[in-house]
DRENTORKOL-3810 file (N, C-alpha, C; in nm, 4 decimals):
REM DRENTORKOL-3810
@n.u->0.0401; n.v->2.4608; n.w->-0.2663; ca.u->0.0027; ca.v->2.3563; ca.w->-0.2869; c.u->0.0621; c.v->2.2548; c.w->-0.1767
@n.u->-0.0358; n.v->2.1940; n.w->-0.1222; ca.u->-0.0031; ca.v->2.0989; ca.w->0.0148; c.u->0.0705; c.v->1.9862; c.w->-0.0373
@n.u->0.1854; n.v->1.9542; n.w->0.0177; ca.u->0.2338; ca.v->1.7882; ca.w->-0.0351; c.u->0.1637; c.v->1.7090; c.w->0.0663
@n.u->0.1803; n.v->1.5730; n.w->0.0477; ca.u->0.1350; ca.v->1.4793; ca.w->0.1363; c.u->0.1961; c.v->1.4780; c.w->0.2721
@n.u->0.3262; n.v->1.5082; n.w->0.2448; ca.u->0.4292; ca.v->1.4980; ca.w->0.3650; c.u->0.3852; c.v->1.6082; c.w->0.4627
@n.u->0.3583; n.v->1.7274; n.w->0.4195; ca.u->0.3037; ca.v->1.8428; ca.w->0.5086; c.u->0.1794; c.v->1.8207; c.w->0.5777
@n.u->0.0831; n.v->1.7706; n.w->0.4754; ca.u->-0.0587; ca.v->1.7197; ca.w->0.5371; c.u->-0.0273; c.v->1.6218; c.w->0.6491
@n.u->0.0566; n.v->1.5215; n.w->0.6278; ca.u->0.0786; ca.v->1.4336; ca.w->0.7382; c.u->0.1478; c.v->1.5090; c.w->0.8820
@n.u->0.2267; n.v->1.5954; n.w->0.8360; ca.u->0.2707; ca.v->1.6977; ca.w->0.9541; c.u->0.1541; c.v->1.7752; c.w->1.0206
@n.u->0.0864; n.v->1.8041; n.w->0.9488; ca.u->-0.0305; ca.v->1.8960; ca.w->0.9845; c.u->-0.1223; c.v->1.8207; c.w->1.0793
@n.u->-0.1387; n.v->1.6918; n.w->1.0234; ca.u->-0.2374; ca.v->1.5987; ca.w->1.1155; c.u->-0.1704; c.v->1.5409; c.w->1.2471
@n.u->-0.0529; n.v->1.5388; n.w->1.2147; ca.u->0.0157; ca.v->1.4840; ca.w->1.3387; c.u->0.0205; c.v->1.6030; c.w->1.4631
@n.u->0.0375; n.v->1.7405; n.w->1.4255; ca.u->0.0234; ca.v->1.8479; ca.w->1.5093; c.u->-0.1192; c.v->1.8448; c.w->1.5599
@n.u->-0.2039; n.v->1.8368; n.w->1.4854; ca.u->-0.3650; ca.v->1.8117; ca.w->1.5220; c.u->-0.3832; c.v->1.7007; c.w->1.6186
@n.u->-0.3393; n.v->1.5955; n.w->1.5869; ca.u->-0.3439; ca.v->1.4707; ca.w->1.6920; c.u->-0.2904; c.v->1.5189; c.w->1.8255
@n.u->-0.1603; n.v->1.5504; n.w->1.8066; ca.u->-0.0922; ca.v->1.5809; ca.w->1.9658; c.u->-0.1782; c.v->1.6872; c.w->2.0415
@n.u->-0.2406; n.v->1.7855; n.w->1.9709; ca.u->-0.3044; ca.v->1.8796; ca.w->2.0382; c.u->-0.4238; c.v->1.8019; c.w->2.0874
@n.u->-0.4910; n.v->1.7265; n.w->2.0159; ca.u->-0.6122; ca.v->1.6404; ca.w->2.0644; c.u->-0.5828; c.v->1.5342; c.w->2.1438
@n.u->-0.4412; n.v->1.5044; n.w->2.1873; ca.u->-0.4108; ca.v->1.4037; ca.w->2.2741; c.u->-0.4642; c.v->1.2685; c.w->2.2277
@n.u->-0.4519; n.v->1.2474; n.w->2.1070; ca.u->-0.4927; ca.v->1.1443; ca.w->2.0216; c.u->-0.3530; c.v->1.0550; c.w->2.0058
@n.u->-0.3375; n.v->0.9783; n.w->2.1094; ca.u->-0.2103; ca.v->0.9051; ca.w->2.1291; c.u->-0.1704; c.v->0.8133; c.w->1.9952
@n.u->-0.2936; n.v->0.7166; n.w->1.9682; ca.u->-0.2774; ca.v->0.6218; ca.w->1.8513; c.u->-0.2435; c.v->0.7116; c.w->1.7423
@n.u->-0.3169; n.v->0.7992; n.w->1.7122; ca.u->-0.3057; ca.v->0.8665; ca.w->1.5712; c.u->-0.1750; c.v->0.9527; c.w->1.5695
@n.u->-0.1361; n.v->0.9992; n.w->1.6762; ca.u->0.0026; ca.v->1.0920; ca.w->1.6923; c.u->0.1171; c.v->0.9728; c.w->1.6679
@n.u->0.1161; n.v->0.8820; n.w->1.7545; ca.u->0.2290; ca.v->0.7791; ca.w->1.7166; c.u->0.2310; c.v->0.7262; c.w->1.5825
@n.u->0.1191; n.v->0.6909; n.w->1.5395; ca.u->0.1312; ca.v->0.6273; ca.w->1.3898; c.u->0.1876; c.v->0.7238; c.w->1.2954
@n.u->0.1382; n.v->0.8584; n.w->1.3040; ca.u->0.1800; ca.v->0.9553; ca.w->1.2148; c.u->0.3294; c.v->0.9767; c.w->1.2330
@n.u->0.3546; n.v->0.9830; n.w->1.3410; ca.u->0.5120; ca.v->1.0330; ca.w->1.4040; c.u->0.5852; c.v->0.9122; c.w->1.3424
@n.u->0.5591; n.v->0.7685; n.w->1.3299; ca.u->0.6353; ca.v->0.6758; ca.w->1.2975; c.u->0.6399; c.v->0.6863; c.w->1.1336
@n.u->0.5443; n.v->0.7164; n.w->1.0741; ca.u->0.5406; ca.v->0.7193; ca.w->0.9405; c.u->0.6290; c.v->0.8191; c.w->0.8943
@n.u->0.6013; n.v->0.9574; n.w->0.9516; ca.u->0.6900; ca.v->1.0597; ca.w->0.9218; c.u->0.8315; c.v->1.0255; c.w->0.9448
@n.u->0.8883; n.v->0.9467; n.w->1.0164; ca.u->1.0363; ca.v->0.9157; ca.w->1.0485; c.u->1.0688; c.v->0.8146; c.w->0.9551
@n.u->0.9689; n.v->0.7313; n.w->0.8897; ca.u->0.9832; ca.v->0.6379; ca.w->0.7859; c.u->1.0240; c.v->0.7157; c.w->0.6547
@n.u->0.9382; n.v->0.8218; n.w->0.6459; ca.u->0.9517; ca.v->0.9122; ca.w->0.5201; c.u->1.0963; c.v->0.9555; c.w->0.5398
@n.u->1.1335; n.v->1.0440; n.w->0.6313; ca.u->1.2619; ca.v->1.1079; ca.w->0.6671; c.u->1.3636; c.v->1.0141; c.w->0.6283
@n.u->1.3679; n.v->0.8800; n.w->0.6669; ca.u->1.4579; ca.v->0.8026; ca.w->0.6696; c.u->1.4848; c.v->0.7481; c.w->0.5219
@n.u->1.3685; n.v->0.7650; n.w->0.4439; ca.u->1.3909; ca.v->0.7385; ca.w->0.3032; c.u->1.4382; c.v->0.8485; c.w->0.2318
@n.u->1.4217; n.v->0.9516; n.w->0.2945; ca.u->1.4806; ca.v->1.0886; ca.w->0.2241; c.u->1.6178; c.v->1.0838; c.w->0.2177
@n.u->1.6791; n.v->1.0324; n.w->0.3271; ca.u->1.8227; ca.v->1.0505; ca.w->0.3587; c.u->1.8778; c.v->0.9094; c.w->0.3316
@n.u->1.8224; n.v->0.8199; n.w->0.2607; ca.u->1.8731; ca.v->0.6996; ca.w->0.2508; c.u->1.9703; c.v->0.6981; c.w->0.1334
@n.u->1.9417; n.v->0.7608; n.w->0.0111; ca.u->2.0312; ca.v->0.7865; ca.w->-0.0733; c.u->2.1590; c.v->0.8247; c.w->-0.0617
@n.u->2.2465; n.v->0.8769; n.w->-0.1746; ca.u->2.3970; ca.v->0.9428; ca.w->-0.1725; c.u->2.3595; c.v->1.0865; c.w->-0.0985
@n.u->2.2569; n.v->1.1216; n.w->-0.1238; ca.u->2.2098; ca.v->1.2650; ca.w->-0.0744; c.u->2.0810; c.v->1.2897; c.w->-0.0545
@n.u->2.0612; n.v->1.3574; n.w->0.0726; ca.u->1.9487; ca.v->1.3928; ca.w->0.1247; c.u->1.8236; c.v->1.4479; c.w->-0.0031
@n.u->1.7209; n.v->1.4283; n.w->-0.0299; ca.u->1.6213; ca.v->1.4760; ca.w->-0.1034; c.u->1.4854; c.v->1.4893; c.w->-0.0421
@n.u->1.3867; n.v->1.5667; n.w->-0.1083; ca.u->1.2731; ca.v->1.5640; ca.w->-0.0713; c.u->1.1863; c.v->1.4592; c.w->-0.1556
@n.u->1.0970; n.v->1.3662; n.w->-0.1001; ca.u->1.0259; ca.v->1.2843; ca.w->-0.1752; c.u->0.9145; c.v->1.3491; c.w->-0.2230
@n.u->0.8852; n.v->1.3103; n.w->-0.3554; ca.u->0.7614; ca.v->1.3375; ca.w->-0.4136; c.u->0.6462; c.v->1.2553; c.w->-0.3481
@n.u->0.5005; n.v->1.3043; n.w->-0.3854; ca.u->0.3840; ca.v->1.2607; ca.w->-0.3324; c.u->0.3670; c.v->1.1068; c.w->-0.3615
@n.u->0.4254; n.v->1.0798; n.w->-0.4579; ca.u->0.4199; ca.v->0.9174; ca.w->-0.5078; c.u->0.4987; c.v->0.8537; c.w->-0.4371
@n.u->0.6079; n.v->0.9023; n.w->-0.3991; ca.u->0.7173; ca.v->0.8265; ca.w->-0.3113; c.u->0.6688; c.v->0.8181; c.w->-0.1714
@n.u->0.6078; n.v->0.9384; n.w->-0.1277; ca.u->0.5578; ca.v->0.9363; ca.w->-0.0037; c.u->0.4584; c.v->0.8272; c.w->0.0210
@n.u->0.3862; n.v->0.8133; n.w->-0.0732; ca.u->0.2632; ca.v->0.7267; ca.w->-0.0871; c.u->0.3170; c.v->0.5824; c.w->-0.0776
@n.u->0.4315; n.v->0.5452; n.w->-0.1246; ca.u->0.4709; ca.v->0.4204; ca.w->-0.1370; c.u->0.5214; c.v->0.3924; c.w->0.0075
@n.u->0.5887; n.v->0.4871; n.w->0.0738; ca.u->0.6073; ca.v->0.4734; ca.w->0.2049; c.u->0.4908; c.v->0.4383; c.w->0.2879
@n.u->0.3969; n.v->0.5317; n.w->0.2790; ca.u->0.2595; ca.v->0.4925; ca.w->0.3821; c.u->0.2298; c.v->0.3688; c.w->0.3249
@n.u->0.1974; n.v->0.3439; n.w->0.2240; ca.u->0.1595; ca.v->0.1866; ca.w->0.1817; c.u->0.2347; c.v->0.0779; c.w->0.2200
@n.u->0.3842; n.v->0.1093; n.w->0.2573; ca.u->0.4783; ca.v->0.0106; ca.w->0.3188; c.u->0.4350; c.v->-0.0126; c.w->0.4583
@n.u->0.4216; n.v->0.1141; n.w->0.5210; ca.u->0.4069; ca.v->0.1115; ca.w->0.6586; c.u->0.2587; c.v->0.0415; c.w->0.6904
@n.u->0.1492; n.v->0.0969; n.w->0.6027; ca.u->0.0132; ca.v->0.0291; ca.w->0.6363; c.u->0.0192; c.v->-0.1439; c.w->0.6064
@n.u->0.1073; n.v->-0.1753; n.w->0.5198; ca.u->0.1200; ca.v->-0.3175; ca.w->0.4971; c.u->0.2009; c.v->-0.3771; c.w->0.6421
@n.u->0.3074; n.v->-0.3208; n.w->0.6649; ca.u->0.3449; ca.v->-0.3868; ca.w->0.8017; c.u->0.2578; c.v->-0.3809; c.w->0.9236
@n.u->0.1513; n.v->-0.2917; n.w->0.9205; ca.u->0.0654; ca.v->-0.3042; ca.w->1.0323; c.u->-0.0460; c.v->-0.4121; c.w->0.9928
@n.u->-0.0641; n.v->-0.4497; n.w->0.8644; ca.u->-0.1667; ca.v->-0.5523; ca.w->0.8401; c.u->-0.1037; c.v->-0.6775; c.w->0.8890
@n.u->0.0338; n.v->-0.6852; n.w->0.8260; ca.u->0.1077; ca.v->-0.7972; ca.w->0.8870; c.u->0.1329; c.v->-0.8299; c.w->1.0172
@n.u->0.1504; n.v->-0.7190; n.w->1.0873; ca.u->0.1563; ca.v->-0.7403; ca.w->1.2480; c.u->0.0570; c.v->-0.7896; c.w->1.3118
@n.u->-0.0686; n.v->-0.7200; n.w->1.2641; ca.u->-0.2070; ca.v->-0.7473; ca.w->1.3109; c.u->-0.2430; c.v->-0.9069; c.w->1.2960
@n.u->-0.2107; n.v->-0.9684; n.w->1.1729; ca.u->-0.2213; ca.v->-1.0918; ca.w->1.1618; c.u->-0.1252; c.v->-1.1744; c.w->1.2573
@n.u->-0.0138; n.v->-1.1305; n.w->1.2648; ca.u->0.0910; ca.v->-1.2379; ca.w->1.3423; c.u->0.0301; c.v->-1.2270; c.w->1.4950
@n.u->-0.0211; n.v->-1.0964; n.w->1.5417; ca.u->-0.0590; ca.v->-1.0712; ca.w->1.6724; c.u->-0.1893; c.v->-1.1640; c.w->1.6931
@n.u->-0.2646; n.v->-1.1545; n.w->1.6052; ca.u->-0.4178; ca.v->-1.2296; ca.w->1.6022; c.u->-0.3774; c.v->-1.3872; c.w->1.6121
@n.u->-0.2858; n.v->-1.4378; n.w->1.5219; ca.u->-0.2388; ca.v->-1.5846; ca.w->1.5372; c.u->-0.1844; c.v->-1.6180; c.w->1.6690
@n.u->-0.1148; n.v->-1.5140; n.w->1.7163; ca.u->-0.0468; ca.v->-1.5313; ca.w->1.8441; c.u->-0.1385; c.v->-1.5420; c.w->1.9795
@n.u->-0.2437; n.v->-1.4915; n.w->1.9531; ca.u->-0.3665; ca.v->-1.4819; ca.w->2.0673; c.u->-0.3388; c.v->-1.3524; c.w->2.1137
@n.u->-0.2718; n.v->-1.2357; n.w->2.0774; ca.u->-0.2526; ca.v->-1.1250; ca.w->2.1334; c.u->-0.3788; c.v->-1.0250; c.w->2.0595
@n.u->-0.4789; n.v->-1.0414; n.w->2.0783; ca.u->-0.6186; ca.v->-0.9742; ca.w->2.0141; c.u->-0.5729; c.v->-0.8052; c.w->2.0445
@n.u->-0.5332; n.v->-0.7650; n.w->2.1661; ca.u->-0.5190; ca.v->-0.6186; ca.w->2.1831; c.u->-0.4255; c.v->-0.5471; c.w->2.1166
@n.u->-0.3159; n.v->-0.6154; n.w->2.0835; ca.u->-0.2151; ca.v->-0.5523; ca.w->1.9832; c.u->-0.2355; c.v->-0.5750; c.w->1.8556
@n.u->-0.3090; n.v->-0.6844; n.w->1.8245; ca.u->-0.3657; ca.v->-0.6969; ca.w->1.6803; c.u->-0.4798; c.v->-0.5875; c.w->1.6436
@n.u->-0.5650; n.v->-0.5451; n.w->1.7522; ca.u->-0.6599; ca.v->-0.4236; ca.w->1.7181; c.u->-0.5785; c.v->-0.2883; c.w->1.7071
@n.u->-0.4721; n.v->-0.2943; n.w->1.7824; ca.u->-0.4080; ca.v->-0.1602; ca.w->1.7625; c.u->-0.3340; c.v->-0.1400; c.w->1.6443
@n.u->-0.2755; n.v->-0.2510; n.w->1.5912; ca.u->-0.2127; ca.v->-0.2420; ca.w->1.4718; c.u->-0.3163; c.v->-0.2388; c.w->1.3353
@n.u->-0.4250; n.v->-0.3028; n.w->1.3442; ca.u->-0.5273; ca.v->-0.2600; ca.w->1.2644; c.u->-0.5527; c.v->-0.1212; c.w->1.2502
@n.u->-0.5780; n.v->-0.0474; n.w->1.3938; ca.u->-0.6256; ca.v->0.0753; ca.w->1.3937; c.u->-0.5288; c.v->0.1838; c.w->1.3258
@n.u->-0.3930; n.v->0.1234; n.w->1.3346; ca.u->-0.2866; ca.v->0.2132; ca.w->1.2901; c.u->-0.3115; c.v->0.1793; c.w->1.1435
@n.u->-0.3067; n.v->0.0890; n.w->1.1068; ca.u->-0.3260; ca.v->0.0647; ca.w->0.9285; c.u->-0.4441; c.v->0.1404; c.w->0.9099
@n.u->-0.5657; n.v->0.1228; n.w->0.9621; ca.u->-0.6745; ca.v->0.2190; ca.w->0.9218; c.u->-0.6470; c.v->0.3754; c.w->0.8954
@n.u->-0.5603; n.v->0.4177; n.w->1.0032; ca.u->-0.5537; ca.v->0.5637; ca.w->0.9914; c.u->-0.4536; c.v->0.5948; c.w->0.8674
@n.u->-0.3564; n.v->0.5110; n.w->0.8373; ca.u->-0.2545; ca.v->0.5284; ca.w->0.7268; c.u->-0.3423; c.v->0.5036; c.w->0.5898
@n.u->-0.4475; n.v->0.3806; n.w->0.6003; ca.u->-0.5238; ca.v->0.3775; ca.w->0.4618; c.u->-0.5870; c.v->0.5089; c.w->0.4184
@n.u->-0.6100; n.v->0.5997; n.w->0.5242; ca.u->-0.6871; ca.v->0.7251; ca.w->0.4892; c.u->-0.6042; c.v->0.7806; c.w->0.3857
@n.u->-0.4821; n.v->0.7774; n.w->0.3923; ca.u->-0.3692; ca.v->0.8633; ca.w->0.3128; c.u->-0.3620; c.v->0.8040; c.w->0.1768
@n.u->-0.3999; n.v->0.6788; n.w->0.1489; ca.u->-0.3792; ca.v->0.6014; ca.w->0.0216; c.u->-0.4914; c.v->0.6339; c.w->-0.0601
@n.u->-0.4908; n.v->0.6106; n.w->-0.1775; ca.u->-0.6024; ca.v->0.6078; ca.w->-0.2811; c.u->-0.6595; c.v->0.4771; c.w->-0.2334
@n.u->-0.8019; n.v->0.4939; n.w->-0.2658; ca.u->-0.9099; ca.v->0.3783; ca.w->-0.2317; c.u->-0.8557; c.v->0.2694; c.w->-0.3090
@n.u->-0.8645; n.v->0.1383; n.w->-0.2213; ca.u->-0.8171; ca.v->0.0237; ca.w->-0.2650; c.u->-0.9252; c.v->-0.0403; c.w->-0.3451
@n.u->-0.8852; n.v->-0.1058; n.w->-0.4565; ca.u->-0.9902; ca.v->-0.1865; ca.w->-0.5560; c.u->-1.0568; c.v->-0.2701; c.w->-0.4802
@n.u->-1.1711; n.v->-0.3091; n.w->-0.5508; ca.u->-1.2533; ca.v->-0.4144; ca.w->-0.4725; c.u->-1.2151; c.v->-0.5377; c.w->-0.5447
@n.u->-1.2508; n.v->-0.6292; n.w->-0.5120; ca.u->-1.1966; ca.v->-0.7668; ca.w->-0.5895; c.u->-1.2563; c.v->-0.7578; c.w->-0.7321
@n.u->-1.3796; n.v->-0.7438; n.w->-0.7288; ca.u->-1.4355; ca.v->-0.7259; ca.w->-0.8852; c.u->-1.3773; c.v->-0.6316; c.w->-0.9539
@n.u->-1.3372; n.v->-0.5219; n.w->-0.9103; ca.u->-1.2680; ca.v->-0.4211; ca.w->-0.9897; c.u->-1.1249; c.v->-0.4833; c.w->-1.0190
@n.u->-1.0500; n.v->-0.5205; n.w->-0.9488; ca.u->-0.9209; ca.v->-0.5778; ca.w->-0.9792; c.u->-0.9318; c.v->-0.6974; c.w->-1.0863
@n.u->-1.0566; n.v->-0.7830; n.w->-1.0489; ca.u->-1.0831; ca.v->-0.9092; ca.w->-1.1348; c.u->-1.0764; c.v->-0.8419; c.w->-1.2887
@n.u->-1.1668; n.v->-0.7469; n.w->-1.2937; ca.u->-1.1992; ca.v->-0.6929; ca.w->-1.4303; c.u->-1.0712; c.v->-0.6154; c.w->-1.4931
@n.u->-0.9835; n.v->-0.5731; n.w->-1.4333; ca.u->-0.8398; ca.v->-0.5133; ca.w->-1.4641; c.u->-0.7589; c.v->-0.6288; c.w->-1.5355
@n.u->-0.7636; n.v->-0.7193; n.w->-1.4475; ca.u->-0.6917; ca.v->-0.8387; ca.w->-1.4685; c.u->-0.7365; c.v->-0.9213; c.w->-1.5956
@n.u->-0.8696; n.v->-0.9540; n.w->-1.6129; ca.u->-0.9164; ca.v->-1.0128; ca.w->-1.7048; c.u->-0.9095; c.v->-0.9249; c.w->-1.8348
@n.u->-0.9067; n.v->-0.8094; n.w->-1.8384; ca.u->-0.8776; ca.v->-0.7317; ca.w->-1.9559; c.u->-0.7365; c.v->-0.7348; c.w->-2.0009
@n.u->-0.6548; n.v->-0.7454; n.w->-1.9040; ca.u->-0.4915; ca.v->-0.7510; ca.w->-1.9173; c.u->-0.4447; c.v->-0.8782; c.w->-1.9704
@n.u->-0.5283; n.v->-0.9984; n.w->-1.9251; ca.u->-0.5103; ca.v->-1.1474; ca.w->-1.9753; c.u->-0.5519; c.v->-1.1329; c.w->-2.1271
@n.u->-0.6572; n.v->-1.0853; n.w->-2.1647; ca.u->-0.6871; ca.v->-1.0733; ca.w->-2.2931; c.u->-0.5813; c.v->-1.0154; c.w->-2.3720
@n.u->-0.5513; n.v->-0.8716; n.w->-2.3314; ca.u->-0.4444; ca.v->-0.8080; ca.w->-2.4096; c.u->-0.3093; c.v->-0.8868; c.w->-2.4375
@n.u->-0.2659; n.v->-0.9546; n.w->-2.3374; ca.u->-0.1542; ca.v->-1.0392; ca.w->-2.3254; c.u->-0.1635; c.v->-1.1524; c.w->-2.4170
@n.u->-0.2854; n.v->-1.2154; n.w->-2.4163; ca.u->-0.2827; ca.v->-1.3288; ca.w->-2.4866; c.u->-0.3076; c.v->-1.2901; c.w->-2.6532
@n.u->-0.3635; n.v->-1.1686; n.w->-2.6757; ca.u->-0.3703; ca.v->-1.1167; ca.w->-2.8176; c.u->-0.2330; c.v->-1.0769; c.w->-2.8821
@n.u->-0.1339; n.v->-1.0331; n.w->-2.7702; ca.u->-0.0023; ca.v->-1.0153; ca.w->-2.8077; c.u->0.0748; c.v->-1.1454; c.w->-2.8160
@n.u->0.0223; n.v->-1.2576; n.w->-2.7822; ca.u->0.0938; ca.v->-1.3780; ca.w->-2.7795; c.u->0.1548; c.v->-1.4333; c.w->-2.6723
@n.u->0.1166; n.v->-1.3848; n.w->-2.5594; ca.u->0.1789; ca.v->-1.4451; ca.w->-2.4246; c.u->0.1036; c.v->-1.5652; c.w->-2.3931
@n.u->0.1495; n.v->-1.6633; n.w->-2.3766; ca.u->0.0865; ca.v->-1.7783; ca.w->-2.3288; c.u->0.1727; c.v->-1.8531; c.w->-2.2142
@n.u->0.1060; n.v->-1.9396; n.w->-2.1427; ca.u->0.1736; ca.v->-2.0118; ca.w->-2.0422; c.u->0.2149; c.v->-1.9392; c.w->-1.9431
@n.u->0.3152; n.v->-1.9785; n.w->-1.8661; ca.u->0.3949; ca.v->-1.9421; ca.w->-1.7498; c.u->0.4348; c.v->-1.7898; c.w->-1.7808
@n.u->0.5027; n.v->-1.7871; n.w->-1.9146; ca.u->0.5516; ca.v->-1.6352; ca.w->-1.9695; c.u->0.4362; c.v->-1.5246; c.w->-1.9737
@n.u->0.3333; n.v->-1.5791; n.w->-1.9617; ca.u->0.1924; ca.v->-1.4752; ca.w->-1.9571; c.u->0.2084; c.v->-1.3950; c.w->-1.8488
@n.u->0.2228; n.v->-1.4457; n.w->-1.7275; ca.u->0.2400; ca.v->-1.3788; ca.w->-1.5891; c.u->0.3027; c.v->-1.2743; c.w->-1.5995
@n.u->0.4000; n.v->-1.2517; n.w->-1.6667; ca.u->0.4948; ca.v->-1.1159; ca.w->-1.6724; c.u->0.4290; c.v->-1.0240; c.w->-1.7562
@n.u->0.3751; n.v->-1.0741; n.w->-1.8626; ca.u->0.3254; ca.v->-0.9892; ca.w->-1.9558; c.u->0.1831; c.v->-0.9106; c.w->-1.9024
@n.u->0.1188; n.v->-1.0012; n.w->-1.8367; ca.u->-0.0032; ca.v->-0.9752; ca.w->-1.7803; c.u->0.0372; c.v->-0.8636; c.w->-1.6772
@n.u->0.1233; n.v->-0.9084; n.w->-1.5987; ca.u->0.1574; ca.v->-0.7960; ca.w->-1.4881; c.u->0.2107; c.v->-0.6707; c.w->-1.5310
@n.u->0.2766; n.v->-0.6700; n.w->-1.6410; ca.u->0.3293; ca.v->-0.5320; ca.w->-1.7009; c.u->0.2040; c.v->-0.4381; c.w->-1.7084
@n.u->0.1081; n.v->-0.5215; n.w->-1.7761; ca.u->-0.0075; ca.v->-0.4174; ca.w->-1.8250; c.u->-0.0878; c.v->-0.3933; c.w->-1.7172
@n.u->-0.0956; n.v->-0.4956; n.w->-1.6066; ca.u->-0.1878; ca.v->-0.4699; ca.w->-1.5045; c.u->-0.1093; c.v->-0.3373; c.w->-1.3787
@n.u->0.0132; n.v->-0.3698; n.w->-1.3695; ca.u->0.0688; ca.v->-0.2824; ca.w->-1.2476; c.u->0.0456; c.v->-0.1130; c.w->-1.2645
@n.u->0.0437; n.v->-0.0658; n.w->-1.3760; ca.u->0.0376; ca.v->0.0986; ca.w->-1.3898; c.u->-0.1251; c.v->0.1039; c.w->-1.3753
@n.u->-0.1900; n.v->0.0141; n.w->-1.4019; ca.u->-0.3521; ca.v->0.0275; ca.w->-1.3870; c.u->-0.4021; c.v->0.0380; c.w->-1.2371
@n.u->-0.3147; n.v->-0.0606; n.w->-1.1608; ca.u->-0.3531; ca.v->-0.0562; ca.w->-1.0049; c.u->-0.2727; c.v->-0.0017; c.w->-0.9185
@n.u->-0.1631; n.v->0.0708; n.w->-0.9567; ca.u->-0.0577; ca.v->0.1460; ca.w->-0.8728; c.u->-0.1122; c.v->0.2046; c.w->-0.7525
@n.u->-0.0899; n.v->0.1379; n.w->-0.6477; ca.u->-0.1218; ca.v->0.2058; ca.w->-0.5160; c.u->-0.2382; c.v->0.1797; c.w->-0.4736
@n.u->-0.3254; n.v->0.1045; n.w->-0.5590; ca.u->-0.4588; ca.v->0.0583; ca.w->-0.5329; c.u->-0.4903; c.v->-0.0793; c.w->-0.4964
@n.u->-0.3686; n.v->-0.1688; n.w->-0.5027; ca.u->-0.3782; ca.v->-0.3013; ca.w->-0.4704; c.u->-0.2446; c.v->-0.3675; c.w->-0.4418
@n.u->-0.2160; n.v->-0.4422; n.w->-0.3468; ca.u->-0.1072; ca.v->-0.4760; ca.w->-0.2958; c.u->-0.0728; c.v->-0.5646; c.w->-0.3996
@n.u->0.0470; n.v->-0.6044; n.w->-0.4241; ca.u->0.1268; ca.v->-0.6809; ca.w->-0.5360; c.u->0.1144; c.v->-0.8118; c.w->-0.5284
@n.u->0.0811; n.v->-0.8691; n.w->-0.3843; ca.u->0.0618; ca.v->-1.0111; ca.w->-0.3736; c.u->-0.0777; c.v->-1.0562; c.w->-0.4032
@n.u->-0.1675; n.v->-0.9381; n.w->-0.4010; ca.u->-0.2980; ca.v->-0.9689; ca.w->-0.4209; c.u->-0.3328; c.v->-0.9287; c.w->-0.5812
@n.u->-0.2437; n.v->-0.8653; n.w->-0.6351; ca.u->-0.2827; ca.v->-0.8503; ca.w->-0.7757; c.u->-0.2022; c.v->-0.9841; c.w->-0.8515
@n.u->-0.0876; n.v->-1.0238; n.w->-0.7907; ca.u->-0.0425; ca.v->-1.1714; ca.w->-0.8749; c.u->-0.1269; c.v->-1.2776; c.w->-0.8361
@n.u->-0.1953; n.v->-1.2962; n.w->-0.7043; ca.u->-0.2676; ca.v->-1.4002; ca.w->-0.7202; c.u->-0.3954; c.v->-1.4077; c.w->-0.7959
@n.u->-0.4513; n.v->-1.2776; n.w->-0.8235; ca.u->-0.5507; ca.v->-1.2621; ca.w->-0.9223; c.u->-0.4942; c.v->-1.3185; c.w->-1.0590
@n.u->-0.4082; n.v->-1.2509; n.w->-1.0987; ca.u->-0.3353; ca.v->-1.3118; ca.w->-1.2305; c.u->-0.3060; c.v->-1.4492; c.w->-1.2464
@n.u->-0.2645; n.v->-1.4913; n.w->-1.1474; ca.u->-0.2439; ca.v->-1.6251; ca.w->-1.1376; c.u->-0.3789; c.v->-1.7094; c.w->-1.1553
@n.u->-0.4869; n.v->-1.6570; n.w->-1.0840; ca.u->-0.6058; ca.v->-1.7491; ca.w->-1.0858; c.u->-0.6767; c.v->-1.7102; c.w->-1.2487
@n.u->-0.6583; n.v->-1.5937; n.w->-1.3067; ca.u->-0.7224; ca.v->-1.5933; ca.w->-1.4398; c.u->-0.6455; c.v->-1.6689; c.w->-1.5323
@n.u->-0.5102; n.v->-1.6888; n.w->-1.5216; ca.u->-0.4361; ca.v->-1.7605; ca.w->-1.6258; c.u->-0.4546; c.v->-1.9036; c.w->-1.5905
@n.u->-0.4787; n.v->-1.9607; n.w->-1.4744; ca.u->-0.5067; ca.v->-2.0849; ca.w->-1.4625; c.u->-0.6492; c.v->-2.1438; c.w->-1.5140
@n.u->-0.7341; n.v->-2.0535; n.w->-1.4959; ca.u->-0.8861; ca.v->-2.0561; ca.w->-1.5208; c.u->-0.8918; c.v->-2.0742; c.w->-1.6824
END
């Protein structure tokens, strides 16, 4: 069975052979972020695919934020590179939910939470508890929270 980490390493080797600078530097940085995570605790350990996915998601999010910052700063070339790196990383993540899919899951969770008696601001936590496992890795936390707030306000 191939782990996600070994898939990244194989793809890195391929990118280096193909002299694909963008892809190889993106994968190299991501693999070093994974290694850093593996040695972060009291003892070094191998990350599970889920944990590796979280590292990749964090790296992809960093790229999106950097792209926005560069774009706002009028540095389109760097913004484009960050976007391209983000796109490479997104390929290793589960397919992101569309707004409609996310809203559907959130609507259902709001109904469940209300049925369980959660009302007002306290409902936010109850709804997030129901939504998070359903969207795990397929939508960023900020996006989920915003959708939940919208539904609760509506």
